[in-house]
C-alpha positions, 0 to 999 in steps of 0.5 A: 557548101561553106557558111559564107555561101549559105549566108549569101543564099539566105540574104538573096532569098530575103531580099527577093521576098522583101522586094516582091512584097513591095510590088504586090498591089491590093487591087480593087476591093470587089464586094458582091452585088448582093452585099452592095445593095444592103441598106443600113438598118441603123438610124441617126440618133444621139445615142447611136452616134455616141456608141458609134464613136466609141466603137470607131475609137476602139476598133478603127482609130489606131490605124485609120486615125481620128478623122479617118485619114489613114494617119493613126499611130499604127498606120505606118505598120500597115502595108495596104492603103488605109484610104481617106474616109472623108474623100468622095470616092470613099463616101460614094460607096454604099452602106452595104459595101462598107459593112462588107469590108468592115465585117470581112477585112482583107490583107492587113485590114482585120475582119470584125466578125467578132463584133455584132452586125449592129456594131458594124452598122454603127461603125458605118454610121460613124464613118459616114460622118467623116466627110470633108 
């Protein structure tokens, strides 16, 4: 096999993999029922909102944007749908669903098991305030 044939085969493989990655959809993000039902233990207060804003800015804003519209500076490098946190579809999710998704992540959404559950609940509190 000559070099030209090898380059052609590699090019076809790269093109195929690239096209396949565009066709793969994330599909619905299924959260177990037991996790959906969990209520946030964090109460709205000035101190909690201030800490929540700092956490969102540190961990979420780069991808999801300042207002949760999915327009952060890193958004273009993310393959999945970043969502719109201000939408009614997003806001109708339970606290437990949001907690589960933040904690566990999927695809390009990293998991946040490195931060405490309280910090995740504070982040849930913050994104609840990003309504239209």
